[in-house]
C-alpha positions, 0 to 999 in steps of 0.5 A: 569447453575451454575456460573462456567458454565456461566463464562466459556461460557462468556469466550469462547465467549470472546475468539471467539470475540478476535480470530475474531478481530485478523483475521480481523486485519491480513486480513487488514494488508495483504490488506494494504501491497498489496496496498503499494506494488502496490503503490510502483510499480506504483511510480516506473513506473511513475518515469521511465516515468518522467525520460524519459520525462525529458531527452527528454525535456532536449534534445529538449531544447538543440536543441532549444538553438543550433538553436537560437545560430545559 
């Protein structure tokens, strides 16, 4: 093989490695986006539960205050 063929082969291998790296980054980014969406959904659900618990606690405290005030 001549120098030109060697250089072309090295260039093709380098391009292939770059394409693989780009594919991995894109896949990782999609995975991170999915994880972020799942975390946001879980946060929203937990926030709704927390709001419900807080409302029930406020109501219970209000009833206890009324009982104690007589």
